[in-house]
TORKELO-311865 format. One record per atom (N, C-alpha, C): residue in one letter; x, y, z negated. Coordinates in steps of 0.1 Angstrom, whole numbers, plus 5000, padded with zeros to 4 digits. Example, Ala and Ser with C-alpha at 12.3 -4.5 7.8 and 13.67 -1.06 7.14 Angstrom:
2
A513249434922/A512349554922/A513249674922/S512849784929/S513749894929/S512950004921/
# end
This chain:
90
M506451354970/M506151334984/M507351374992/P507551295003/P508651345012/P508351475018/S509351545024/S509051665031/S508251635043/E507551735048/E506751715060/E507551655072/G506951555078/G507551495090/G508551375086/Q508751355073/Q509551245068/Q508751125064/L509051015070/L508350885067/L508650835054/K507650785047/K507950715034/K508350575037/E509050515028/E509450375029/E508250285032/K508450185041/K507350095044/K507149995033/P505949975028/P505649885018/P505849735023/I506049645014/I506249505018/I505149415011/S504249465003/S503149384998/S501949474995/V500849404994/V499549474991/V498749384982/C498049444972/C497249364962/C496049314970/T495649194967/T494549124974/T493249174969/V493149254958/V491949304952/V491849454954/C492849524948/C492749674948/C493449744959/G494249674966/G494949734978/G496149814974/R496649814962/R497849884958/R499049824966/V499849914972/V501049864979/V502249854970/G503149764974/G504349744966/G505549744975/Y506749764968/Y508049784975/Y509149684971/H508749594962/H509849504956/H509549354959/L510549294966/L510449164971/L510149064959/H510749084948/H510548984937/H509148984931/L508349084934/L506949094929/L505949024938/I506348984951/I505448924960/I504948784954/N503648764955/N502948654949/N502748654934/G503148764928/G502948794914/G501648874912/K501248874899/K500048954896/K500249104898/C499149164902/C499149314904/C499349374891/G500049484890/G500349554878/G499349674875/R498449694884/R497549814882/R496549784871/R496249894864/R495249894853/R494250004855/D492949984852/D492050084854/D492050184842/A491150284842/A491150384832/A490950324818/D490250214817/D490050144804/D491150054800/G492150044808/G493249954805/G493049814810/K492049784817/K491749644822/K492649624834/A493349504834/A494249474845/A493449424857/C494049464869/C493549414881/C493749264882/R492849194888/R492949044889/R493649004902/G494049094910/G494649064923/G496149014922/V496648974934/V497948924936/V498649004946/N499949024945/N500749104955/N500949014967/G500249034977/G500348954989/G501449004998/S502248915004/S503348945013/S502849015026/M503549125029/M503249205041/M504549235048/L505349135051/L506749155056/L506849165071/N505849135078/N505849135093/N505849285098/N506549315109/N506549445114/N505149495118/N504349405123/N503049445128/N501949445116/D502349425104/D501449435093/D501049575089/W501849675093/W501749815089/W501749905101/A501050015100/A501050125110/A501250255102/V501950345108/V502150485102/V500750545101/C500450605090/C499150675088/C499150795097/G498050805106/G497950915115/G497551045108/R496851035097/R496451155090/R497551235084/C498551165078/C499651235072/C500951215079/A500951145090/A502151115098/A503251045090/G502750965081/G503750885073/G504350945061/A503951075058/A504551145047/A503851115034/G502651055034/G501951025022/G501151135017/G501151255023/G500351365018/G501251485019/D500851585011/D501751705010/D502151724995/S502751834992/S503251864979/S502151874968/D500951904973/D499751914964/D498951794961/S498951704971/S498051584969/S498451474978/A498051354974/A498251234982/A497251224993/C497651175005/C496751155016/C495551065012/V494351105016/V493151025012/V493050895020/R493550895032/R493450775041/R494350665037/C495650695034/C496550585030/C496850585015/G496250665007/G496450664993/G497850704989/G498550784997/G499850834994/G500950744999/A500650625005/A501650535009/A502350575022/G501650645030/G502150685043/G502050575054/W501550465050/W501350345059/W499950285056/L499450225067/L498150155066/L498350015069/D497649935061/D497649785062/D496749755074/V497349705085/V496549675097/V496549525101/R496949445092/R496949305094/R495549255095/P495249175106/P493849115107/P493549035095/R492249045091/R491848965079/R491248825084/V491548725077/V491048595080/V489848565071/R488648535076/R487548515068/R487248365066/G486648335054/G486348195052/G487348115046/R488448175040/R489548095034/R489348105019/
# end
């Protein structure tokens, strides 16, 4: 975790199923790499989140992702929240 008051890097993608954030441009539109405890792969895709207004700094951890003991429960340790409006019916 970054030291207190230090922002983590802003993610650029998020899985369409599990919500895992990503930081690598070449993985956008590719399959999510997350696996559950049984080894089953997530069925989601890494959706692009490149717009500046797609993310907001997590207010709970001030963008640090948590403290040295644990990840922030609100942002899952990312330090950022996905705030892009969802489109229903697609």
